[in-house]
Each structure stands twice: as C-alpha cells, then as structure tokens.
A tleap script that builds the chain and sets N, CA, C and O, in Angstrom:
source leaprc.protein.ff14SB
mol = sequence {
  NMET SER GLY GLY THR VAL GLN ALA ALA GLY
  CYS VAL LEU TRP ARG ARG SER GLU HIE SER
  GLY GLU LEU GLU ILE CYS LEU VAL HIE ARG
  PRO ARG TYR ASP ASP TRP SER HIE PRO LYS
  GLY LYS LEU LYS ARG GLY GLU PRO ALA ILE
  ASP ALA ALA LEU ARG GLU VAL LEU GLU GLU
  THR GLY HIE HIE CYS LYS PRO GLY PRO PRO
  LEU PRO THR VAL ARG TYR LEU ALA ASN GLY
  ARG PRO LYS GLU VAL LEU TYR TRP ALA ALA
  GLU ALA THR ASP GLY LEU PHE VAL PRO SER
  ASP GLU VAL ASP ARG ILE LEU TRP LEU HIE
  PRO GLU ALA ALA ARG ALA GLN LEU THR GLN
  PRO ARG ASP ARG ASP LEU LEU ASP ALA LEU
  LEU ILE SER CGLY
}
set mol.1.N position { 16.476 1.850 13.832 }
set mol.1.CA position { 15.124 1.675 14.359 }
set mol.1.C position { 15.070 2.195 15.787 }
set mol.1.O position { 15.873 1.803 16.634 }
set mol.2.N position { 14.146 3.053 16.036 }
set mol.2.CA position { 14.043 3.641 17.363 }
set mol.2.C position { 13.272 2.711 18.286 }
set mol.2.O position { 12.140 2.318 18.005 }
set mol.3.N position { 13.930 2.365 19.416 }
set mol.3.CA position { 13.272 1.570 20.433 }
set mol.3.C position { 12.781 0.222 19.962 }
set mol.3.O position { 11.832 -0.320 20.528 }
set mol.4.N position { 13.405 -0.333 18.936 }
set mol.4.CA position { 13.012 -1.643 18.440 }
set mol.4.C position { 11.773 -1.643 17.572 }
set mol.4.O position { 11.287 -2.704 17.180 }
set mol.5.N position { 11.258 -0.466 17.269 }
set mol.5.CA position { 10.083 -0.386 16.404 }
set mol.5.C position { 10.489 -0.612 14.957 }
set mol.5.O position { 11.423 0.020 14.464 }
set mol.6.N position { 9.795 -1.502 14.283 }
set mol.6.CA position { 10.040 -1.738 12.867 }
set mol.6.C position { 9.446 -0.572 12.086 }
set mol.6.O position { 8.262 -0.267 12.230 }
set mol.7.N position { 10.259 0.078 11.263 }
set mol.7.CA position { 9.826 1.214 10.457 }
set mol.7.C position { 9.512 0.742 9.040 }
set mol.7.O position { 10.320 0.057 8.413 }
set mol.8.N position { 8.350 1.107 8.549 }
set mol.8.CA position { 7.943 0.705 7.204 }
set mol.8.C position { 7.171 1.845 6.560 }
set mol.8.O position { 6.802 2.819 7.216 }
set mol.9.N position { 6.934 1.702 5.250 }
set mol.9.CA position { 6.190 2.731 4.519 }
set mol.9.C position { 5.458 2.079 3.359 }
set mol.9.O position { 5.850 1.021 2.867 }
set mol.10.N position { 4.383 2.737 2.934 }
set mol.10.CA position { 3.609 2.203 1.822 }
set mol.10.C position { 2.674 3.251 1.255 }
set mol.10.O position { 2.666 4.405 1.683 }
set mol.11.N position { 1.893 2.826 0.291 }
set mol.11.CA position { 0.955 3.726 -0.370 }
set mol.11.C position { -0.398 3.055 -0.544 }
set mol.11.O position { -0.501 1.836 -0.684 }
set mol.12.N position { -1.431 3.889 -0.529 }
set mol.12.CA position { -2.724 3.462 -1.038 }
set mol.12.C position { -2.704 3.908 -2.497 }
set mol.12.O position { -2.873 5.086 -2.811 }
set mol.13.N position { -2.491 2.932 -3.376 }
set mol.13.CA position { -2.282 3.185 -4.795 }
set mol.13.C position { -3.629 3.226 -5.507 }
set mol.13.O position { -4.481 2.359 -5.313 }
set mol.14.N position { -3.805 4.266 -6.346 }
set mol.14.CA position { -5.084 4.430 -7.031 }
set mol.14.C position { -4.851 4.860 -8.475 }
set mol.14.O position { -3.773 5.323 -8.847 }
set mol.15.N position { -5.886 4.693 -9.259 }
set mol.15.CA position { -5.893 5.172 -10.651 }
set mol.15.C position { -7.338 5.400 -11.068 }
set mol.15.O position { -8.272 5.004 -10.370 }
set mol.16.N position { -7.503 6.032 -12.193 }
set mol.16.CA position { -8.823 6.180 -12.809 }
set mol.16.C position { -8.952 5.098 -13.880 }
set mol.16.O position { -8.033 4.901 -14.675 }
set mol.17.N position { -10.083 4.400 -13.904 }
set mol.17.CA position { -10.331 3.362 -14.904 }
set mol.17.C position { -10.265 3.970 -16.304 }
set mol.17.O position { -10.836 5.029 -16.563 }
set mol.18.N position { -9.557 3.281 -17.202 }
set mol.18.CA position { -9.481 3.743 -18.592 }
set mol.18.C position { -10.860 3.769 -19.244 }
set mol.18.O position { -11.120 4.591 -20.123 }
set mol.19.N position { -11.730 2.882 -18.819 }
set mol.19.CA position { -13.033 2.740 -19.464 }
set mol.19.C position { -14.094 3.658 -18.861 }
set mol.19.O position { -14.806 4.351 -19.588 }
set mol.20.N position { -14.198 3.662 -17.536 }
set mol.20.CA position { -15.292 4.402 -16.897 }
set mol.20.C position { -14.844 5.715 -16.258 }
set mol.20.O position { -15.672 6.582 -15.979 }
set mol.21.N position { -13.554 5.864 -16.028 }
set mol.21.CA position { -13.062 7.046 -15.329 }
set mol.21.C position { -13.245 6.968 -13.823 }
set mol.21.O position { -12.898 7.905 -13.105 }
set mol.22.N position { -13.793 5.846 -13.335 }
set mol.22.CA position { -14.025 5.690 -11.902 }
set mol.22.C position { -12.738 5.331 -11.165 }
set mol.22.O position { -11.809 4.758 -11.734 }
set mol.23.N position { -12.713 5.684 -9.890 }
set mol.23.CA position { -11.579 5.402 -9.032 }
set mol.23.C position { -11.402 3.893 -8.843 }
set mol.23.O position { -12.366 3.168 -8.601 }
set mol.24.N position { -10.145 3.432 -8.959 }
set mol.24.CA position { -9.802 2.041 -8.673 }
set mol.24.C position { -8.634 2.030 -7.692 }
set mol.24.O position { -7.722 2.851 -7.784 }
set mol.25.N position { -8.676 1.099 -6.762 }
set mol.25.CA position { -7.660 0.941 -5.732 }
set mol.25.C position { -6.894 -0.348 -6.004 }
set mol.25.O position { -7.491 -1.380 -6.312 }
set mol.26.N position { -5.569 -0.284 -5.888 }
set mol.26.CA position { -4.739 -1.472 -6.098 }
set mol.26.C position { -4.491 -2.179 -4.767 }
set mol.26.O position { -4.025 -1.567 -3.806 }
set mol.27.N position { -4.806 -3.462 -4.722 }
set mol.27.CA position { -4.501 -4.297 -3.569 }
set mol.27.C position { -3.518 -5.378 -3.978 }
set mol.27.O position { -3.550 -5.863 -5.109 }
set mol.28.N position { -2.643 -5.754 -3.051 }
set mol.28.CA position { -1.665 -6.811 -3.310 }
set mol.28.C position { -1.993 -8.031 -2.461 }
set mol.28.O position { -2.432 -7.913 -1.316 }
set mol.29.N position { -1.771 -9.214 -3.048 }
set mol.29.CA position { -1.946 -10.475 -2.321 }
set mol.29.C position { -0.570 -11.041 -2.010 }
set mol.29.O position { 0.245 -11.273 -2.903 }
set mol.30.N position { -0.331 -11.256 -0.717 }
set mol.30.CA position { 0.935 -11.827 -0.273 }
set mol.30.C position { 0.690 -13.281 0.125 }
set mol.30.O position { 0.045 -13.546 1.139 }
set mol.31.N position { 1.203 -14.225 -0.668 }
set mol.31.CA position { 0.938 -15.630 -0.378 }
set mol.31.C position { 1.486 -16.085 0.975 }
set mol.31.O position { 0.930 -16.996 1.590 }
set mol.32.N position { 2.567 -15.463 1.444 }
set mol.32.CA position { 3.148 -15.847 2.744 }
set mol.32.C position { 2.136 -15.683 3.865 }
set mol.32.O position { 2.105 -16.483 4.800 }
set mol.33.N position { 1.305 -14.645 3.773 }
set mol.33.CA position { 0.304 -14.369 4.806 }
set mol.33.C position { -1.117 -14.651 4.325 }
set mol.33.O position { -2.065 -14.591 5.108 }
set mol.34.N position { -1.261 -14.958 3.043 }
set mol.34.CA position { -2.568 -15.139 2.402 }
set mol.34.C position { -3.503 -13.986 2.762 }
set mol.34.O position { -4.631 -14.185 3.214 }
set mol.35.N position { -2.985 -12.758 2.543 }
set mol.35.CA position { -3.800 -11.585 2.848 }
set mol.35.C position { -3.807 -10.609 1.682 }
set mol.35.O position { -2.972 -10.676 0.780 }
set mol.36.N position { -4.762 -9.712 1.728 }
set mol.36.CA position { -4.880 -8.615 0.758 }
set mol.36.C position { -4.630 -7.321 1.503 }
set mol.36.O position { -5.256 -7.064 2.531 }
set mol.37.N position { -3.710 -6.495 0.987 }
set mol.37.CA position { -3.355 -5.261 1.670 }
set mol.37.C position { -2.888 -4.222 0.657 }
set mol.37.O position { -2.881 -4.463 -0.550 }
set mol.38.N position { -2.501 -3.072 1.175 }
set mol.38.CA position { -1.882 -2.032 0.365 }
set mol.38.C position { -0.391 -2.341 0.272 }
set mol.38.O position { 0.164 -2.935 1.196 }
set mol.39.N position { 0.270 -1.955 -0.817 }
set mol.39.CA position { 1.712 -2.205 -0.917 }
set mol.39.C position { 2.481 -1.437 0.155 }
set mol.39.O position { 2.250 -0.248 0.373 }
set mol.40.N position { 3.394 -2.135 0.813 }
set mol.40.CA position { 4.202 -1.537 1.876 }
set mol.40.C position { 5.403 -2.418 2.140 }
set mol.40.O position { 5.446 -3.568 1.703 }
set mol.41.N position { 6.382 -1.880 2.856 }
set mol.41.CA position { 7.546 -2.671 3.227 }
set mol.41.C position { 8.465 -1.899 4.149 }
set mol.41.O position { 8.279 -0.704 4.379 }
set mol.42.N position { 9.457 -2.595 4.671 }
set mol.42.CA position { 10.395 -2.013 5.627 }
set mol.42.C position { 11.342 -1.040 4.945 }
set mol.42.O position { 11.720 -1.202 3.784 }
set mol.43.N position { 11.712 -0.015 5.722 }
set mol.43.CA position { 12.699 0.942 5.263 }
set mol.43.C position { 14.077 0.298 5.286 }
set mol.43.O position { 14.394 -0.480 6.186 }
set mol.44.N position { 14.892 0.625 4.292 }
set mol.44.CA position { 16.304 0.249 4.312 }
set mol.44.C position { 17.020 1.263 5.187 }
set mol.44.O position { 16.529 2.373 5.388 }
set mol.45.N position { 18.186 0.880 5.709 }
set mol.45.CA position { 18.933 1.759 6.612 }
set mol.45.C position { 19.176 3.121 5.946 }
set mol.45.O position { 19.740 3.196 4.854 }
set mol.46.N position { 18.741 4.196 6.621 }
set mol.46.CA position { 18.955 5.547 6.129 }
set mol.46.C position { 18.015 5.995 5.018 }
set mol.46.O position { 18.129 7.117 4.524 }
set mol.47.N position { 17.090 5.132 4.622 }
set mol.47.CA position { 16.181 5.461 3.523 }
set mol.47.C position { 15.022 6.324 4.016 }
set mol.47.O position { 14.365 5.968 4.995 }
set mol.48.N position { 14.758 7.461 3.352 }
set mol.48.CA position { 13.577 8.242 3.731 }
set mol.48.C position { 12.294 7.436 3.496 }
set mol.48.O position { 12.209 6.639 2.561 }
set mol.49.N position { 11.311 7.657 4.354 }
set mol.49.CA position { 10.074 6.869 4.288 }
set mol.49.C position { 9.381 7.003 2.938 }
set mol.49.O position { 8.895 6.005 2.404 }
set mol.50.N position { 9.320 8.205 2.369 }
set mol.50.CA position { 8.639 8.374 1.083 }
set mol.50.C position { 9.355 7.581 -0.010 }
set mol.50.O position { 8.702 6.999 -0.876 }
set mol.51.N position { 10.684 7.552 0.020 }
set mol.51.CA position { 11.434 6.768 -0.966 }
set mol.51.C position { 11.125 5.274 -0.815 }
set mol.51.O position { 10.968 4.558 -1.804 }
set mol.52.N position { 11.040 4.820 0.432 }
set mol.52.CA position { 10.711 3.413 0.681 }
set mol.52.C position { 9.306 3.086 0.171 }
set mol.52.O position { 9.081 2.032 -0.424 }
set mol.53.N position { 8.371 3.995 0.408 }
set mol.53.CA position { 6.992 3.770 -0.031 }
set mol.53.C position { 6.934 3.617 -1.551 }
set mol.53.O position { 6.291 2.697 -2.057 }
set mol.54.N position { 7.597 4.508 -2.273 }
set mol.54.CA position { 7.582 4.441 -3.736 }
set mol.54.C position { 8.320 3.200 -4.238 }
set mol.54.O position { 7.891 2.577 -5.209 }
set mol.55.N position { 9.425 2.837 -3.584 }
set mol.55.CA position { 10.158 1.617 -3.952 }
set mol.55.C position { 9.292 0.383 -3.756 }
set mol.55.O position { 9.240 -0.492 -4.621 }
set mol.56.N position { 8.615 0.315 -2.619 }
set mol.56.CA position { 7.772 -0.849 -2.333 }
set mol.56.C position { 6.618 -0.957 -3.329 }
set mol.56.O position { 6.282 -2.060 -3.760 }
set mol.57.N position { 6.004 0.173 -3.701 }
set mol.57.CA position { 4.935 0.133 -4.705 }
set mol.57.C position { 5.484 -0.458 -6.007 }
set mol.57.O position { 4.860 -1.332 -6.609 }
set mol.58.N position { 6.642 0.021 -6.432 }
set mol.58.CA position { 7.225 -0.480 -7.681 }
set mol.58.C position { 7.573 -1.955 -7.566 }
set mol.58.O position { 7.273 -2.729 -8.475 }
set mol.59.N position { 8.207 -2.363 -6.458 }
set mol.59.CA position { 8.597 -3.770 -6.278 }
set mol.59.C position { 7.381 -4.693 -6.220 }
set mol.59.O position { 7.395 -5.777 -6.802 }
set mol.60.N position { 6.333 -4.266 -5.522 }
set mol.60.CA position { 5.198 -5.158 -5.287 }
set mol.60.C position { 4.151 -5.124 -6.400 }
set mol.60.O position { 3.477 -6.124 -6.646 }
set mol.61.N position { 4.012 -3.981 -7.071 }
set mol.61.CA position { 2.942 -3.871 -8.087 }
set mol.61.C position { 3.468 -3.717 -9.511 }
set mol.61.O position { 2.722 -3.904 -10.472 }
set mol.62.N position { 4.759 -3.374 -9.652 }
set mol.62.CA position { 5.316 -3.111 -10.975 }
set mol.62.C position { 4.940 -1.739 -11.508 }
set mol.62.O position { 5.224 -1.435 -12.666 }
set mol.63.N position { 4.308 -0.907 -10.694 }
set mol.63.CA position { 3.836 0.401 -11.152 }
set mol.63.C position { 4.634 1.545 -10.533 }
set mol.63.O position { 4.954 1.532 -9.344 }
set mol.64.N position { 4.944 2.522 -11.358 }
set mol.64.CA position { 5.468 3.788 -10.875 }
set mol.64.C position { 4.261 4.587 -10.387 }
set mol.64.O position { 3.127 4.330 -10.789 }
set mol.65.N position { 4.522 5.545 -9.527 }
set mol.65.CA position { 3.397 6.336 -9.029 }
set mol.65.C position { 3.861 7.724 -8.641 }
set mol.65.O position { 5.047 7.988 -8.446 }
set mol.66.N position { 2.876 8.597 -8.539 }
set mol.66.CA position { 3.092 9.987 -8.133 }
set mol.66.C position { 2.526 10.140 -6.734 }
set mol.66.O position { 1.317 10.016 -6.541 }
set mol.67.N position { 3.395 10.412 -5.736 }
set mol.67.CA position { 2.888 10.504 -4.364 }
set mol.67.C position { 2.010 11.731 -4.165 }
set mol.67.O position { 2.247 12.793 -4.741 }
set mol.68.N position { 1.001 11.556 -3.343 }
set mol.68.CA position { 0.094 12.623 -2.980 }
set mol.68.C position { 0.197 12.897 -1.499 }
set mol.68.O position { 1.274 12.775 -0.916 }
set mol.69.N position { -0.920 13.269 -0.878 }
set mol.69.CA position { -0.876 13.636 0.538 }
set mol.69.C position { -0.581 12.442 1.441 }
set mol.69.O position { -0.925 11.305 1.119 }
set mol.70.N position { 0.066 12.719 2.582 }
set mol.70.CA position { 0.265 11.645 3.560 }
set mol.70.C position { -1.079 11.188 4.112 }
set mol.70.O position { -2.032 11.962 4.203 }
set mol.71.N position { -1.129 9.928 4.473 }
set mol.71.CA position { -2.306 9.328 5.107 }
set mol.71.C position { -1.926 8.990 6.549 }
set mol.71.O position { -0.754 9.091 6.913 }
set mol.72.N position { -2.889 8.593 7.369 }
set mol.72.CA position { -2.546 8.298 8.773 }
set mol.72.C position { -1.458 7.231 8.907 }
set mol.72.O position { -1.401 6.264 8.147 }
set mol.73.N position { -0.604 7.445 9.898 }
set mol.73.CA position { 0.410 6.451 10.249 }
set mol.73.C position { -0.286 5.309 10.985 }
set mol.73.O position { -1.158 5.535 11.824 }
set mol.74.N position { 0.109 4.094 10.660 }
set mol.74.CA position { -0.502 2.910 11.260 }
set mol.74.C position { 0.510 2.263 12.202 }
set mol.74.O position { 1.667 2.055 11.836 }
set mol.75.N position { 0.067 1.952 13.405 }
set mol.75.CA position { 0.929 1.298 14.396 }
set mol.75.C position { 0.245 0.026 14.880 }
set mol.75.O position { -0.940 0.027 15.212 }
set mol.76.N position { 1.019 -1.065 14.915 }
set mol.76.CA position { 0.480 -2.340 15.385 }
set mol.76.C position { 1.627 -3.270 15.752 }
set mol.76.O position { 2.788 -2.967 15.474 }
set mol.77.N position { 1.309 -4.396 16.373 }
set mol.77.CA position { 2.312 -5.403 16.686 }
set mol.77.C position { 2.405 -6.400 15.539 }
set mol.77.O position { 1.390 -6.896 15.050 }
set mol.78.N position { 3.634 -6.689 15.114 }
set mol.78.CA position { 3.886 -7.689 14.078 }
set mol.78.C position { 4.933 -8.641 14.625 }
set mol.78.O position { 6.065 -8.243 14.900 }
set mol.79.N position { 4.553 -9.896 14.780 }
set mol.79.CA position { 5.460 -10.902 15.352 }
set mol.79.C position { 6.012 -10.456 16.703 }
set mol.79.O position { 7.185 -10.669 17.009 }
set mol.80.N position { 5.145 -9.830 17.511 }
set mol.80.CA position { 5.518 -9.423 18.856 }
set mol.80.C position { 6.320 -8.141 18.941 }
set mol.80.O position { 6.703 -7.731 20.036 }
set mol.81.N position { 6.586 -7.494 17.810 }
set mol.81.CA position { 7.347 -6.241 17.808 }
set mol.81.C position { 6.463 -5.096 17.324 }
set mol.81.O position { 5.632 -5.279 16.435 }
set mol.82.N position { 6.646 -3.917 17.913 }
set mol.82.CA position { 5.881 -2.777 17.417 }
set mol.82.C position { 6.319 -2.420 15.991 }
set mol.82.O position { 7.503 -2.453 15.658 }
set mol.83.N position { 5.339 -2.085 15.175 }
set mol.83.CA position { 5.606 -1.708 13.791 }
set mol.83.C position { 4.885 -0.399 13.517 }
set mol.83.O position { 3.741 -0.208 13.930 }
set mol.84.N position { 5.570 0.505 12.811 }
set mol.84.CA position { 5.007 1.794 12.445 }
set mol.84.C position { 5.130 1.935 10.933 }
set mol.84.O position { 6.227 1.854 10.379 }
set mol.85.N position { 3.988 2.150 10.269 }
set mol.85.CA position { 3.973 2.255 8.808 }
set mol.85.C position { 3.439 3.621 8.415 }
set mol.85.O position { 2.306 3.973 8.742 }
set mol.86.N position { 4.268 4.393 7.707 }
set mol.86.CA position { 3.852 5.681 7.163 }
set mol.86.C position { 3.274 5.438 5.779 }
set mol.86.O position { 3.851 4.695 4.985 }
set mol.87.N position { 2.140 6.058 5.485 }
set mol.87.CA position { 1.457 5.860 4.205 }
set mol.87.C position { 1.218 7.177 3.489 }
set mol.87.O position { 1.088 8.235 4.105 }
set mol.88.N position { 1.165 7.077 2.168 }
set mol.88.CA position { 0.784 8.189 1.307 }
set mol.88.C position { -0.269 7.709 0.326 }
set mol.88.O position { -0.303 6.533 -0.037 }
set mol.89.N position { -1.117 8.615 -0.095 }
set mol.89.CA position { -1.937 8.365 -1.272 }
set mol.89.C position { -0.982 8.472 -2.462 }
set mol.89.O position { -0.077 9.306 -2.451 }
set mol.90.N position { -1.173 7.641 -3.485 }
set mol.90.CA position { -0.296 7.706 -4.653 }
set mol.90.C position { -1.074 7.306 -5.895 }
set mol.90.O position { -1.780 6.297 -5.909 }
set mol.91.N position { -0.931 8.117 -6.940 }
set mol.91.CA position { -1.587 7.823 -8.209 }
set mol.91.C position { -0.657 6.995 -9.085 }
set mol.91.O position { 0.480 7.392 -9.341 }
set mol.92.N position { -1.140 5.851 -9.540 }
set mol.92.CA position { -0.354 5.004 -10.443 }
set mol.92.C position { -0.165 5.739 -11.764 }
set mol.92.O position { -1.105 6.337 -12.289 }
set mol.93.N position { 1.043 5.693 -12.293 }
set mol.93.CA position { 1.303 6.330 -13.580 }
set mol.93.C position { 1.436 5.267 -14.668 }
set mol.93.O position { 0.558 5.143 -15.522 }
set mol.94.N position { 2.509 4.511 -14.645 }
set mol.94.CA position { 2.649 3.448 -15.638 }
set mol.94.C position { 3.325 2.253 -14.992 }
set mol.94.O position { 3.902 2.355 -13.910 }
set mol.95.N position { 3.245 1.124 -15.671 }
set mol.95.CA position { 3.894 -0.066 -15.151 }
set mol.95.C position { 3.165 -1.323 -15.556 }
set mol.95.O position { 2.108 -1.284 -16.185 }
set mol.96.N position { 3.759 -2.442 -15.176 }
set mol.96.CA position { 3.203 -3.750 -15.496 }
set mol.96.C position { 3.503 -4.698 -14.345 }
set mol.96.O position { 4.656 -4.831 -13.935 }
set mol.97.N position { 2.494 -5.343 -13.831 }
set mol.97.CA position { 2.668 -6.280 -12.718 }
set mol.97.C position { 3.283 -7.583 -13.208 }
set mol.97.O position { 2.875 -8.140 -14.227 }
set mol.98.N position { 4.273 -8.055 -12.460 }
set mol.98.CA position { 4.868 -9.366 -12.689 }
set mol.98.C position { 4.818 -10.111 -11.358 }
set mol.98.O position { 5.389 -9.643 -10.373 }
set mol.99.N position { 4.138 -11.273 -11.309 }
set mol.99.CA position { 4.044 -12.013 -10.047 }
set mol.99.C position { 5.427 -12.392 -9.498 }
set mol.99.O position { 6.370 -12.631 -10.252 }
set mol.100.N position { 5.517 -12.439 -8.164 }
set mol.100.CA position { 6.764 -12.833 -7.491 }
set mol.100.C position { 6.417 -13.700 -6.288 }
set mol.100.O position { 5.245 -13.941 -6.000 }
set mol.101.N position { 7.439 -14.160 -5.596 }
set mol.101.CA position { 7.202 -14.937 -4.373 }
set mol.101.C position { 6.546 -14.082 -3.299 }
set mol.101.O position { 5.755 -14.580 -2.498 }
set mol.102.N position { 6.875 -12.793 -3.282 }
set mol.102.CA position { 6.337 -11.905 -2.250 }
set mol.102.C position { 4.896 -11.496 -2.534 }
set mol.102.O position { 4.057 -11.504 -1.634 }
set mol.103.N position { 4.609 -11.136 -3.791 }
set mol.103.CA position { 3.259 -10.733 -4.204 }
set mol.103.C position { 2.910 -11.512 -5.464 }
set mol.103.O position { 3.529 -11.333 -6.513 }
set mol.104.N position { 1.905 -12.381 -5.344 }
set mol.104.CA position { 1.569 -13.230 -6.494 }
set mol.104.C position { 0.393 -12.714 -7.316 }
set mol.104.O position { 0.174 -13.167 -8.439 }
set mol.105.N position { -0.369 -11.761 -6.758 }
set mol.105.CA position { -1.517 -11.205 -7.482 }
set mol.105.C position { -1.748 -9.767 -7.039 }
set mol.105.O position { -1.453 -9.400 -5.901 }
set mol.106.N position { -2.282 -8.957 -7.954 }
set mol.106.CA position { -2.808 -7.654 -7.581 }
set mol.106.C position { -4.217 -7.547 -8.158 }
set mol.106.O position { -4.562 -8.219 -9.130 }
set mol.107.N position { -5.005 -6.701 -7.548 }
set mol.107.CA position { -6.345 -6.410 -8.049 }
set mol.107.C position { -6.533 -4.902 -8.087 }
set mol.107.O position { -6.091 -4.188 -7.187 }
set mol.108.N position { -7.192 -4.423 -9.135 }
set mol.108.CA position { -7.646 -3.032 -9.204 }
set mol.108.C position { -9.151 -3.067 -8.999 }
set mol.108.O position { -9.887 -3.604 -9.827 }
set mol.109.N position { -9.607 -2.486 -7.883 }
set mol.109.CA position { -11.005 -2.607 -7.490 }
set mol.109.C position { -11.636 -1.248 -7.192 }
set mol.109.O position { -10.965 -0.311 -6.761 }
set mol.110.N position { -12.943 -1.170 -7.433 }
set mol.110.CA position { -13.750 -0.032 -6.996 }
set mol.110.C position { -13.593 0.060 -5.474 }
set mol.110.O position { -13.453 -0.974 -4.820 }
set mol.111.N position { -13.613 1.256 -4.894 }
set mol.111.CA position { -13.374 1.375 -3.452 }
set mol.111.C position { -14.206 0.450 -2.569 }
set mol.111.O position { -13.680 -0.102 -1.603 }
set mol.112.N position { -15.491 0.267 -2.874 }
set mol.112.CA position { -16.306 -0.611 -2.017 }
set mol.112.C position { -15.870 -2.071 -2.137 }
set mol.112.O position { -15.874 -2.804 -1.148 }
set mol.113.N position { -15.499 -2.490 -3.331 }
set mol.113.CA position { -14.995 -3.864 -3.511 }
set mol.113.C position { -13.643 -4.015 -2.815 }
set mol.113.O position { -13.359 -5.058 -2.227 }
set mol.114.N position { -12.813 -2.978 -2.882 }
set mol.114.CA position { -11.517 -3.019 -2.193 }
set mol.114.C position { -11.734 -3.137 -0.685 }
set mol.114.O position { -11.051 -3.909 -0.012 }
set mol.115.N position { -12.679 -2.374 -0.165 }
set mol.115.CA position { -12.994 -2.440 1.274 }
set mol.115.C position { -13.338 -3.877 1.686 }
set mol.115.O position { -12.872 -4.363 2.716 }
set mol.116.N position { -14.146 -4.539 0.883 }
set mol.116.CA position { -14.560 -5.912 1.200 }
set mol.116.C position { -13.395 -6.891 1.075 }
set mol.116.O position { -13.348 -7.889 1.793 }
set mol.117.N position { -12.453 -6.614 0.168 }
set mol.117.CA position { -11.347 -7.539 -0.104 }
set mol.117.C position { -10.218 -7.426 0.923 }
set mol.117.O position { -9.530 -8.410 1.197 }
set mol.118.N position { -10.024 -6.231 1.494 }
set mol.118.CA position { -8.925 -6.019 2.431 }
set mol.118.C position { -9.053 -6.929 3.648 }
set mol.118.O position { -10.142 -7.104 4.193 }
set mol.119.N position { -7.932 -7.503 4.065 }
set mol.119.CA position { -7.926 -8.451 5.181 }
set mol.119.C position { -8.002 -7.739 6.529 }
set mol.119.O position { -8.753 -8.160 7.409 }
set mol.120.N position { -7.228 -6.662 6.699 }
set mol.120.CA position { -7.115 -5.994 8.002 }
set mol.120.C position { -7.987 -4.741 8.091 }
set mol.120.O position { -7.995 -3.932 7.162 }
set mol.121.N position { -8.719 -4.568 9.189 }
set mol.121.CA position { -9.509 -3.344 9.369 }
set mol.121.C position { -8.670 -2.071 9.256 }
set mol.121.O position { -9.158 -1.062 8.748 }
set mol.122.N position { -7.419 -2.098 9.719 }
set mol.122.CA position { -6.578 -0.893 9.646 }
set mol.122.C position { -6.373 -0.451 8.199 }
set mol.122.O position { -6.214 0.740 7.934 }
set mol.123.N position { -6.376 -1.400 7.259 }
set mol.123.CA position { -6.236 -1.055 5.844 }
set mol.123.C position { -7.513 -0.412 5.304 }
set mol.123.O position { -7.455 0.408 4.388 }
set mol.124.N position { -8.650 -0.776 5.859 }
set mol.124.CA position { -9.912 -0.121 5.478 }
set mol.124.C position { -9.910 1.335 5.937 }
set mol.124.O position { -10.423 2.214 5.245 }
set mol.125.N position { -9.321 1.583 7.122 }
set mol.125.CA position { -9.213 2.955 7.625 }
set mol.125.C position { -8.374 3.812 6.681 }
set mol.125.O position { -8.692 4.981 6.465 }
set mol.126.N position { -7.312 3.248 6.119 }
set mol.126.CA position { -6.477 3.985 5.161 }
set mol.126.C position { -7.258 4.304 3.892 }
set mol.126.O position { -7.124 5.390 3.329 }
set mol.127.N position { -8.073 3.352 3.446 }
set mol.127.CA position { -8.905 3.585 2.272 }
set mol.127.C position { -9.877 4.737 2.545 }
set mol.127.O position { -10.071 5.608 1.697 }
set mol.128.N position { -10.480 4.734 3.730 }
set mol.128.CA position { -11.384 5.832 4.099 }
set mol.128.C position { -10.637 7.167 4.081 }
set mol.128.O position { -11.166 8.165 3.592 }
set mol.129.N position { -9.421 7.190 4.608 }
set mol.129.CA position { -8.636 8.426 4.641 }
set mol.129.C position { -8.340 8.913 3.228 }
set mol.129.O position { -8.366 10.117 2.975 }
set mol.130.N position { -8.063 8.005 2.312 }
set mol.130.CA position { -7.834 8.393 0.916 }
set mol.130.C position { -9.091 9.011 0.327 }
set mol.130.O position { -9.029 10.056 -0.321 }
set mol.131.N position { -10.217 8.378 0.547 }
set mol.131.CA position { -11.479 8.858 -0.032 }
set mol.131.C position { -11.855 10.233 0.527 }
set mol.131.O position { -12.381 11.077 -0.198 }
set mol.132.N position { -11.587 10.452 1.800 }
set mol.132.CA position { -11.891 11.741 2.426 }
set mol.132.C position { -10.945 12.820 1.899 }
set mol.132.O position { -11.348 13.970 1.722 }
set mol.133.N position { -9.685 12.446 1.648 }
set mol.133.CA position { -8.684 13.452 1.247 }
set mol.133.C position { -8.856 13.900 -0.205 }
set mol.133.O position { -8.341 14.942 -0.610 }
set mol.134.N position { -9.585 13.099 -0.976 }
set mol.134.CA position { -9.527 13.484 -2.335 }
set mol.134.C position { -10.644 13.457 -3.208 }
set mol.134.O position { -10.518 13.807 -4.381 }
savepdb mol mol.pdb
quit
C-alpha cells in the first residue's frame, strides 16, 4: 500500500432483464454497515486491481462477469485512512447469489431505482459514469 492508502477495486455490475431487455444494476447490502453499494473490496498483496474487482464481484454477488471500460477512481476516508477504489463497468454473465455474513442481500434494479437505493453519493456518480459510457 502506497503511503498508507487502502487499495481496493470493484465493479458496477449490470445485466439486461430477461423479461424486458432493460438495463438492471446489481447492488449489494452489507449488514455490517447497513448500506447499499456496488461490489468492491481490498486488493490482496500483489493482486492486480482488475483481478480483485472480478474476485469481489464473484464473492459478494455469486456472479461471474465480463469486465468493460474503467470507471472513475473513487477516493475517500474510511476509518480515518485514505482509500482508493478502482472501478470497472462489468456485465454479469452467470451465477447464483448465496447470502453471507459480508453481503446478506443483493438487488437487481432499474438505474433510477438503483440511484435511489444507493447509500453513498459517490456510488451514484459511478452509476452515472456507467450510463454515460454505454
């Protein structure tokens, strides 16, 4: 970790609805923080950020995904330490969610519903970046 900054990575995970063909965004609920966010997590030592992002999506949502374009990097303080999270747009391919202690629920929502559900404004900015990119 450079300069004590926590390095993390994640994805704004999306799919097309089987029924309507409309865009759906996956949000994860973390009971520890009681928040709704995009799947993300810390990098393991020596792990490339894109690999961490795909691993975290699989661990938190149970879904494999195909990474797309990078999205803006997010920087903020977490527990008094600087944190930097690299994000990618990613299309869900296949998988099945299984609740865990870390993530107890996921939702697939229309972008406007996802915007309303997200806890942090910075996560809404990532959603906007996805919508603009694609």
